[in-house]
LUMFI-973430 format. One line per 3 residues: number of its first residue (from 0); their letters; for each residue x, y, z of N, C-alpha, C. Coordinates in steps of 0.05 Angstrom, whole numbers, plus 32768, in hexadecimal, padded with zeros to 4 digits. Layout:
% LUMFI-973430
NUM	a	X:Y:Z:X:Y:Z:X:Y:Z  ...
This chain:
% LUMFI-973430
0	mkm	8629:8512:7FA6:863A:8514:7FBE:8658:8500:7FBE  866D:8505:7FC7:8682:84F6:7FC3:8689:84EB:7FE0  8691:84D4:7FE3:8698:84C5:7FFD:86B3:84C0:7FFE
3	asv	86C4:84C4:801B:86DC:84BD:801D:86D9:84A9:803A  86F1:84A0:803F:86F5:8493:8051:8713:849D:8063  8713:849C:807C:8730:849E:8088:873C:8485:808C
6	tsl	8754:8483:8087:875E:846B:8086:8768:845D:809D  8765:846E:80B4:876C:8465:80D2:8754:844C:80D8  8739:844E:80C2:872D:8436:80CF:873C:841C:80C8
9	lky	8750:8419:80BA:8761:8405:80AF:8779:8409:80B5  877F:840E:80D7:8794:8419:80E1:87AB:8404:80DF  87A3:83EB:80E0:87B1:83D4:80E7:87BD:83C8:80C4
12	ypl	87B1:83D6:80B5:87B7:83CB:8094:87D0:83D9:808F  87E0:83D0:807F:87F1:83DD:806D:87EB:83F0:805D  87F2:840A:8052:87E0:841B:8046:87D9:8415:8027
15	paa	87E2:8404:801A:87D6:83FA:7FFF:87BF:83EA:8008  87C0:83DA:801D:87A3:83CB:8021:8794:83DA:802A  8795:83EF:803B:8788:83FE:803D:8778:840E:802A
18	lkt	8783:841D:8017:8780:842A:7FFF:876C:8419:7FEE  8770:8400:7FEC:8768:83ED:7FD8:874A:83E1:7FE4  874B:83E4:8002:872F:83DC:8010:871F:83F1:8008
21	iad	8728:8410:800E:8714:8423:800F:870A:8425:7FF0  871E:8421:7FDC:8715:8428:7FBE:8705:840E:7FB9  8705:83F6:7FBF:86F4:83E1:7FBD:86D7:83E8:7FCA
24	agy	86D6:83F2:7FE0:86B8:83FB:7FE8:86B3:8412:7FD6  86BA:841A:7FC1:86AC:8428:7FB2:86B0:8451:7FBC  86C1:8455:7FCD:86C0:8469:7FD7:86D4:847E:7FBF
27	egv	86D5:8490:7FBE:86DE:84A5:7FA8:86F7:84B6:7FB5  86F9:84B5:7FCD:8710:84C3:7FDB:871A:84BB:7FF3  8734:84BF:7FFC:873F:84B6:8017:8747:84D0:8020
30	elw	8747:84CA:8040:8755:84DA:8054:8770:84CA:805C  8781:84D3:805C:87A2:84C7:8061:87A5:84C8:807E  87A6:84BB:808A:87A3:84BA:80AA:87C6:84BC:80AB
33	ggf	87CD:84CF:80C2:87E6:84D3:80C1:87F0:84C2:80D9  87F5:84AA:80DE:87FB:84A1:80EF:8807:8484:80E5  8814:8474:80F2:8826:845D:80E6:880C:8447:80EC
36	pha	8812:8439:80D6:8824:8435:80C2:881D:8444:80A8  8804:8451:80A6:87FE:8461:808D:880D:847D:8087  880C:8488:8092:8817:84A9:808C:8821:84B8:80A5
39	wse	8830:84AD:80BC:8839:84BB:80D4:884E:84CD:80C2  8841:84E8:80CE:8859:8503:80BD:8873:84FD:80C1  887D:84F5:80D9:8896:84F7:80DB:88A5:84DD:80C9
42	dfy	8895:84C6:80BF:889F:84B6:80B0:88AB:84C3:8092  88A2:84DA:8090:88A8:84E6:8070:88C0:84F6:8077  88CE:84FB:808C:88E2:8509:8090:88FE:84F8:8097
45	dgd	8914:8503:8089:8929:84FB:8091:8937:8514:80A0  893D:8513:80BB:893E:8528:80C8:8929:8540:80C9  8934:8556:80BD:8920:8570:80B8:891E:8571:8095
48	vld	8920:855C:808A:8924:855F:806D:8908:8549:8065  88F9:8552:8053:88E7:8542:804A:88EF:8528:8038  88E4:8513:8039:88F1:84FD:802C:88E0:84FA:8016
51	kaa	88EB:8509:7FFD:88D9:8502:7FE5:88D2:84EF:7FDD  88E5:84D8:7FE0:88E1:84BD:7FD6:88C8:84B4:7FE1  88C9:84B6:8001:88AF:84AD:8009:8895:84BA:8002
54	igr	8896:84CF:7FFE:887F:84E7:7FF6:8870:84DB:7FDA  888A:84D5:7FC9:8883:84C7:7FB4:8875:84B0:7FAB  887F:849F:7FC5:8872:847D:7FC2:885A:8485:7FCC
57	cvg	8859:8497:7FE5:883C:8495:7FED:8828:849E:7FDA  8830:84B0:7FCA:8821:84C3:7FB5:8815:84AE:7FA4  882B:849D:7F95:8825:8485:7F85:8812:8476:7F8D
60	lir	8814:846D:7FA7:87FF:8453:7FB6:87DE:8466:7FAE  87D9:847F:7FBB:87C3:848E:7FBA:87C1:848D:7F9E  87CD:8497:7F8C:87C4:849D:7F6C:87BE:847C:7F5F
63	dsg	87CA:8469:7F63:87C7:844C:7F5E:87AB:8446:7F68  87A2:844F:7F7D:8788:8442:7F8B:8772:844E:7F7C  8777:8463:7F6A:8762:846E:7F62:8756:847F:7F78
66	lel	8758:8489:7F8D:874C:8499:7F9C:8753:84B4:7F9B  8749:84C7:7FA0:874C:84E0:7FA4:8756:84E7:7FC1  876F:84F6:7FC7:877B:84F5:7FE0:876B:8516:7FEB
69	vsy	8756:8514:7FFC:8744:8526:8005:8754:8539:8015  875E:8525:802E:876B:8539:8045:877E:8526:8052  8795:8531:805E:87A7:8527:806B:87A3:852E:808C
72	lpe	87A0:8517:809E:8794:8518:80BC:87AF:8513:80CA  87BD:8521:80D6:87CF:8516:80E4:87CE:850A:80FC  87DA:84FA:8104:87CB:84ED:8124:87D3:850B:8135
75	qcf	87BF:850E:8147:87BD:8525:8159:87B3:8522:8175  879D:8511:8179:878F:850B:8191:879B:84FE:81A4  87AA:84EB:81A4:87B2:84DA:81BA:87D5:84D7:81B8
78	ypv	87DE:84E5:81AE:87FD:84E3:81A7:880C:84FA:81B8  8824:84FC:81B7:882C:850E:81CC:882E:852F:81B7  8816:8536:81B5:8816:8551:81A5:87FB:855E:81B2
81	nfl	8803:8579:81C1:87F2:8588:81CD:87FD:85A3:81D0  87F2:85B7:81BF:87FB:85D4:81BF:87EC:85E5:81CE  87DD:85D9:81E4:87D0:85EA:81FB:87E1:85E1:8213
84	vdd	87EE:85CB:8210:87FC:85C9:8229:8807:85E2:823C  8800:85E2:8252:8811:85F2:8264:8810:85EF:8280  882C:85F0:828A:8830:85E7:82A7:882B:85C9:82A9
87	app	8844:85BB:829D:8843:859B:8297:885E:8595:82AB  8869:859A:82C0:8879:858C:82CF:887C:8570:82CC  8891:8569:82C6:88AC:8576:82CB:88BC:8581:82B9
90	fea	88AB:8583:829F:88B2:8593:8286:88B1:85B0:8282  88BC:85BA:8271:88AE:85D1:826A:88A0:85D1:8256  8886:85E0:825D:886E:85DE:824C:886F:85F0:822D
93	srl	8880:85FF:8233:887D:8613:821A:8892:8602:8208  88A6:85F2:820C:88B2:85E1:81F5:88A4:85C8:81EC  888E:85BE:81FE:887C:85A9:81F7:886D:85B7:81E1
96	aer	885D:85D3:81EA:884A:85D6:81D6:8859:85DD:81BC  8870:85EB:81BB:8880:85F8:81A8:8886:85D9:8192  8890:85C5:81A0:8890:85AC:8194:8877:85A2:817E
99	slr	885F:85A6:8194:8846:859E:8187:8842:85AD:816A  8848:85CA:816F:883F:85DD:8159:8855:85D7:8142  8869:85CC:8146:8884:85C9:8134:8876:85A8:8126
102	yfe	8869:8597:8133:885D:8580:8127:8850:8581:8113  883A:859A:811D:8827:859F:8102:882F:85A8:80EC  8848:85BC:80F1:884F:85C8:80DC:8860:85B2:80C5
105	rai	8867:85A1:80D2:887A:858E:80C2:8863:857C:80B3  884B:8573:80C5:8831:856B:80B4:882B:8577:809F  8827:858F:80A6:881C:85A5:808C:882A:859F:8077
108	dva	8848:85A1:807B:885A:859F:8062:8853:8580:8054  884E:856C:8067:884C:8553:805B:8833:854E:8048  881E:8562:8054:8804:8562:8044:880D:8571:802B
111	aal	881A:8583:8028:881F:8595:800D:8829:8582:7FFF  8844:8573:8005:8850:855E:7FF4:8842:8548:7FEB  882C:8542:7FF8:881C:852A:7FEE:8809:8539:7FDE
114	gsp	8804:8550:7FDF:87EE:855C:7FC7:87D1:855D:7FD5  87D1:855B:7FF1:87BA:855A:7FF8:87AE:8574:7FFC  8793:8580:7FF5:878A:8598:7FF7:8786:85A3:8016
117	yma	8782:858B:802C:877B:8596:8042:8789:8582:8056  878D:8591:806D:879B:8585:8084:8782:8589:809F  8782:856D:80A9:876C:8574:80BD:877C:857B:80DC
120	ltt	876F:8589:80EC:8771:8592:8100:8761:858C:811C  8768:858B:8134:8758:858C:814A:8763:859E:815E  8752:859B:8174:8763:85B1:8190:8765:8597:81A3
123	pfw	877A:859E:81B2:877C:8585:81CA:876C:8590:81E3  8770:8579:81F7:8767:857A:820E:877A:8583:8226  8772:859B:8231:8786:85A1:8248:8775:85B7:8259
126	gwe	877A:85CD:8266:876D:85D0:827A:8777:85D3:8297  878C:85C5:8296:8798:85C6:82B7:87A2:85DD:82BD  87A0:85E4:82D9:87A5:85FB:82E6:87AD:85F1:8304
129	rqd	87C1:8602:830E:87C9:85F7:832B:87B3:8610:8340  87A7:8601:8351:879A:8610:8362:879E:8602:8381  87AB:8615:8394:87B8:8608:83A9:87CC:85F4:83AF
132	gaf	87DB:85F8:8392:87F4:85E3:8394:87EC:85CD:8387  87CD:85C9:8380:87CD:85AF:8374:87C1:85B7:8358  87C2:85A0:8346:87AF:85A8:8327:879A:85A4:8329
135	vht	8784:85B5:831E:876A:85B1:8319:8761:85B6:82FB  8755:85A4:82F6:8744:85A6:82D3:8733:85BC:82D8  8736:85CE:82C9:8722:85E6:82C4:8711:85E3:82AF
138	rvk	8714:85D8:829D:870B:85D9:8281:8707:85FB:8277  8720:8608:827A:871C:8623:826D:8722:8620:8255  8718:862E:8244:871B:862D:8225:8733:8641:821A
141	rld	8745:8635:8217:8756:864D:820D:8757:864F:81F0  8745:865F:81EB:8740:8665:81CC:8755:8676:81C2  8759:8688:81D1:8774:8697:81CF:878A:868E:81C4
144	rvi	8791:8673:81CC:87AA:8667:81C7:87A7:8655:81AF  8790:864F:81AF:8789:863F:8198:8785:864F:817F  877B:8668:8181:8780:8677:8168:879B:8683:815F
147	aaf	87AC:8687:8179:87C9:868F:8174:87D1:866F:8163  87D4:865C:8169:87E1:8645:8164:87D9:8643:8149  87B7:863F:813D:87AD:863E:8127:87B6:8658:8110
150	grl	87BB:866A:811C:87C4:8686:810C:87E2:867C:8102  87EF:8672:8110:880A:866A:8108:8807:8651:80F3  8800:863B:80FC:87F5:8623:80EA:87EE:8632:80D0
153	ash	87D4:8640:80CE:87CA:864C:80B9:87DF:865A:80A5  87F3:866A:80B3:8802:8676:80A0:8815:8661:8092  881C:8650:80A2:8830:863A:8096:8821:862D:807B
156	aer	8805:8626:8087:87F9:8616:806F:87F6:862B:8058  87EF:8643:805C:87EB:8653:8043:880B:8656:8031  881F:8655:803F:8837:8653:8031:883A:863D:801D
159	vgv	8833:8622:8029:8834:860A:8017:881B:8603:8007  8803:8612:800D:87F2:860F:7FF6:87DC:85FD:8008  87D8:85F7:801C:87C7:85E2:8027:87B0:85F6:803D
162	vli	8798:85E6:803C:8785:85F7:8051:8783:85E4:806B  8780:85EC:807F:877E:85DE:8095:8761:85E1:8099  8755:85C8:80A1:8737:85C2:80B1:8735:85B9:80C8
165	vep	8725:85C8:80D5:8727:85C4:80F2:870F:85B1:80F5  8713:859F:810A:86FD:8591:810F:86F4:8594:8130  86DB:859A:8138:86D5:85A0:8157:86D5:8587:8160
168	lth	86DE:8581:8172:86D7:8565:8185:86C5:856A:819C  86C4:8554:81A9:86AB:8558:81C1:86B9:8561:81D5  86AC:8564:81EF:86B0:856F:8204:86C3:8556:8219
171	let	86C1:8539:8206:86D3:8527:8211:86EB:8529:8208  86EF:8533:81F2:8709:8538:81E2:8719:854F:81DD  870A:8564:81E4:871E:8580:81E7:8711:8593:81FC
174	tav	8722:85A6:81FE:871F:85B8:820E:8718:85D5:8209  871B:85D4:81E7:871E:85EF:81D6:8704:85E8:81C4  870D:85E4:81A9:86FC:85EA:8195:86E9:85D4:8194
177	etl	86D4:85DA:819E:86C0:85C1:81A6:869F:85CC:8198  8697:85E6:819A:867B:85F0:8197:867F:8601:817E  8665:8604:816B:8664:861B:815A:866C:862D:8163
180	dds	866D:8641:817B:8675:8656:8186:8693:8651:8186  86A1:8642:818E:86BC:863D:8190:86C9:863F:8170  86BD:862F:8160:86C4:862B:8144:86C4:8650:8137
183	vam	86B2:8659:813D:86AA:8672:812A:86C0:8684:8139  86C2:8688:8159:86D4:8695:8160:86F4:8694:8158  86FC:8677:8153:8712:866E:814D:8717:867C:812C
186	ldg	8704:8670:811C:8704:867B:80FE:8703:869C:80FB  86F6:86AB:8109:86FF:86C9:810C:8713:86CC:8114  871E:86C5:812C:8736:86CC:813C:8752:86C6:8129
189	vgs	874E:86B1:811C:8766:86B0:8107:8765:86C0:80EE  8748:86B9:80E2:8747:86CF:80CC:8754:86C8:80B5  875B:86AA:80AD:8767:86A5:8097:8759:868E:8083
192	khl	8754:868D:806D:874B:867D:8059:8758:865F:8058  876C:865F:806B:877E:8646:8067:8772:8639:8083  8760:8642:8092:8759:8637:80A7:8739:8637:80A0
195	qmm	8730:861D:809F:870D:861E:809D:8707:8602:80AA  86F3:85F7:80A9:86E3:85E4:80B9:86DC:85CE:80B3  86DA:85B9:80BE:86C8:859F:80B7:86BC:859D:80CD
198	ldt	86A2:8589:80C8:868F:8587:80DD:8691:8561:80D9  868C:8558:80F6:868D:853C:80FA:8670:8538:8107  865E:8523:80FC:8642:851A:8105:8641:851A:811C
201	gha	8655:8502:8128:8655:84F8:8141:865E:850D:8152  8670:851C:814E:8675:8535:8165:865B:8546:816C  8652:854F:814E:863A:8560:815C:8625:8551:8162
204	nvt	861E:8538:8166:8611:852B:8173:8611:852D:8190  862B:8530:8197:8635:8527:81B7:8631:8547:81C0  863A:855A:81AD:863D:8579:81B6:8625:8583:81B5
207	arq	860D:857D:81A6:85F9:8583:81AA:85E3:8581:81C2  85E8:8565:81C7:85DE:8557:81E2:85EA:8563:81FA  8605:856C:81FA:8612:8575:820F:8607:8594:8215
210	lge	8600:85A0:81FE:85F6:85BF:8201:85DA:85BD:8205  85C9:85AB:8206:85B3:85A7:8209:85A2:85B1:81EA  85A9:85A9:81D6:85A1:85AF:81BF:8596:859A:81AB
213	dpa	8587:85A0:819C:857E:8585:8188:8598:8582:8173  859F:8568:8170:85B9:8567:815C:85B5:856A:8147  859F:8567:8139:859E:8569:811C:859A:8589:8118
216	ayf	8586:859A:8122:8588:85B7:8126:85A6:85C2:812B  85B6:85B8:813C:85CD:85C2:8140:85E0:85C0:812B  85DE:85A4:8124:85ED:85A1:8104:85E7:85B1:80F2
219	rrn	85CA:85B6:80EA:85C8:85C8:80DE:85D1:85EA:80DF  85D2:85EC:80F8:85D9:8608:80FF:85F8:860C:80F7  8605:85F9:8100:8622:85F7:80F5:8629:85FB:80DA
222	vev	861A:85ED:80CA:8618:85EC:80AF:8614:860B:80A2  85FB:8614:80A9:85F5:8630:80A2:8609:8648:80AD  8615:8641:80C2:8622:8659:80D5:863F:8651:80C1
225	lsd	8648:863F:80BF:8664:863A:80B4:8664:8640:8094  8651:863C:8087:864E:863C:8067:865D:8631:805C  8671:8649:804E:8681:863F:8038:869E:8637:8043
228	rlr	86A0:863C:8064:86B2:8636:8072:86B8:861A:8076  86A2:860B:8074:869D:85ED:8079:86AB:85DF:805F  86C1:85D1:8061:86CA:85C0:804D:86C5:85A9:804F
231	hvh	86C4:8599:8064:86BE:857F:8063:86B3:8572:807C  86A7:855D:8075:8691:8546:808D:869C:852F:8091  86A1:8529:80A8:869F:850E:80B2:8688:8501:80BE
234	lsd	8688:84E8:80B7:866D:84DA:80B9:8678:84C4:80CF  8666:84C5:80E6:8668:84B0:80FA:864B:84B3:8108  8649:849F:8116:862D:84A3:812B:8633:8497:8149
237	nfg	8623:849E:815A:861D:8498:8171:860A:849D:8182  85FF:849E:819C:85E9:84A7:81A6:85EA:84B9:81BE  85F7:84C8:81B4:8600:84E9:81BF:860C:84E5:81D9
240	dld	8619:84D2:81E0:8623:84CF:81FC:8646:84D0:81F6  864D:84C3:81E3:866B:84C5:81E0:8672:84C0:81C1  8689:84C7:81BC:868A:84C6:819C:8699:84A6:8195
243	ahl	867E:8499:8193:8686:847E:818E:868C:8473:8171  868D:8485:815D:8698:8481:8143:8688:8468:8135  8667:8466:8140:865F:8451:8135:8650:8453:8110
246	lpg	864F:8441:8104:8642:8448:80E7:862A:8456:80E8  8629:846B:80D1:860C:8478:80D2:85FC:846B:80D0  85E5:846F:80E7:85CC:845B:80E5:85D0:8445:8100
249	egd	85E2:844B:810B:85E8:8434:8126:85DE:8447:813A  85E0:845E:813B:85E1:846F:8151:85C7:847D:814B  85BE:8494:8159:85A8:84A6:8157:85A8:84C0:8143
252	fdf	85BD:84C8:813B:85C1:84E1:812A:85B5:84DC:8113  85A3:84F5:810F:8592:84F8:80F8:85A1:8504:80DD  85A9:84EF:80D2:85B8:84F3:80B9:85AB:84FC:80A2
255	aaa	858D:84F5:80A2:857D:8505:808E:8581:8521:8091  857B:852D:80A5:857C:8549:80B2:8596:8554:80A9  85AA:8542:80AE:85C5:8554:80A6:85C9:8555:8089
258	yaa	85C3:8544:807B:85C9:8545:805E:85B4:8555:804D  8599:855C:805A:8591:856B:8051:859B:858C:8055  85A4:8590:806E:85B3:85A9:8074:85CA:85AE:8064
261	lka	85D7:8599:805A:85F1:859B:804C:85E5:85A0:8030  85D0:8596:8022:85CB:859B:8009:85C0:85B6:8007  85B1:85BE:801E:85A0:85D5:801E:85BA:85EE:801C
264	agy	85D4:85E9:8028:85EA:85FE:8027:85F8:85F6:800D  85F7:85E5:7FFF:8602:85E2:7FE7:8625:85D8:7FE7  8622:85C7:8003:863B:85B9:8008:8648:85A9:7FEE
267	ggy	865F:85A9:7FEA:8666:8599:7FD4:8680:858C:7FD7  8687:8587:7FF1:869E:857C:7FFB:8696:855C:7FFA  86AD:8551:8007:86A5:8530:800C:8699:8527:8027
270	lsa	868D:8513:8029:8683:8502:803D:8695:84EF:8045  86A4:84F1:805D:86B5:84E0:8067:86B2:84CD:8080  86B6:84B6:8077:86AC:84A2:808E:86C5:84A1:809E
273	eil	86BE:84A5:80B7:86CF:84A8:80D1:86CC:8493:80E9  86C6:8476:80DE:86BB:8462:80E7:86D3:8454:80F9  86CC:8444:8115:86E2:8432:8119:86D7:8419:8123
276	mfg	86E9:8407:811B:86E1:83EE:8121:86E9:83E4:813F  86E2:83F2:8153:86E4:83EC:816E:86C5:83F1:817C  86C2:83EE:8193:86A9:83ED:819F:8695:83DB:8192
279	anp	8683:83E6:818D:866B:83D9:8181:866D:83CB:8166  868A:83D1:8155:8694:83C8:8140:86AD:83B9:8142  86AF:83A2:8151:86D0:839B:8157:86CF:8387:813D
282	vpp	86E7:8381:8139:86F1:836B:8121:86E7:8352:8132  86D5:833D:8119:86C8:834A:8103:86AE:8359:8111  869F:836D:8104:86A7:8367:80E1:86BF:8373:80D6
285	apa	86C9:8373:80BD:86D9:837D:80BA:86DA:8398:80AD  86F0:83A7:80A5:86EC:83C6:809E:86DF:83C7:8088  86E7:83B8:8078:86D6:83B7:8057:86BD:83B5:8058
288	dll	86B0:83A6:8073:8691:83AA:8071:8688:83BE:807D  8697:83CA:8092:868C:83E6:809D:868D:83FD:808C  86A4:83F4:8077:86A6:840F:8061:868E:8408:804E
291	art	8685:83EC:8049:8671:83E7:8033:8653:83F4:8041  8653:83EE:805A:8638:83EC:8066:8636:840F:806A  8649:841B:8072:864B:843C:8074:8646:8449:8059
294	rae	864D:8443:8047:864A:844B:8028:862C:8444:8020  8627:8430:8023:860F:8428:8018:85F0:8439:802E  85F8:8441:8045:85E3:8448:8055:85E5:8466:8052
297	tlr	85FE:8474:804B:85FD:8492:8047:85F2:8491:8026  85F5:8485:8016:85E9:8489:7FFC:85C9:8483:7FFE  85BE:8477:800F:85A7:8470:8010:8595:848A:801E
300	vwn	85A4:8491:8031:8597:84AB:8042:859A:84C7:802D  85B6:84C8:8023:85B9:84DE:8012:85A3:84DF:7FFC  859F:84C9:7FF0:8591:84CC:7FD5:8573:84C8:7FDE
303	a	856A:84C4:7FFA:854F:84BF:7FFD:853E:84D9:7FF1
């Protein structure tokens, strides 16, 4: 079992310090957060041309840290990126959606230049419709538009040798790919080997409760159904109400059952810590402490 960490835990650290902190905590891999000041995708461009010198400096920092670059994770949840936007006055929604897709295509090129095997994707939150002159949120899942968008991005990823891994979010974070059924419909609709899946233990915990299912059984079903299309796993915990990004063991998710399901499926990818130092874990404690505790708890349960 190999562990990685997303650098966004250390989002206020310069990248060299973030990488050193993760390596010093005993992790083998790193997910490079595509946000300022670590690896915002647009910072690797000079206009429309990739800045090879900047790419080289970033690759050198990761190499010198001794960490394996597991995935590139461009910021996409709270920035002005939404390919599902529709009817957004005073602007033309199609231009906003196209700009968002172009953002991801440029990020895919960054991932390829960095030598990252994977780039992470999520689906946005939208669903607004006009009814009697007013905007009403319907939570209609536009999986048809997701399939079209991800089909385009998967084709781009295939051309440059990157595999996209889609992370289902919770009902509080997306109106599209949330459940296992959504994931399967999306994968089958796109039908590309360059579009695969990741699972997040925290998201699975919230989604299972929302569906009225047992979280451990729901996670196991995801692992079994996704099978070899599951490429990556994020670790975080919560109490099933919201995506709190607590340390494993601080919430009520059954990690022992989850790890048993992964072992039974022959999962050979990384387990990646995606914890945050907000909410129940403000500074202090320092991120280094959170990383150390997460690794220790993960090894304890995995090896039990």
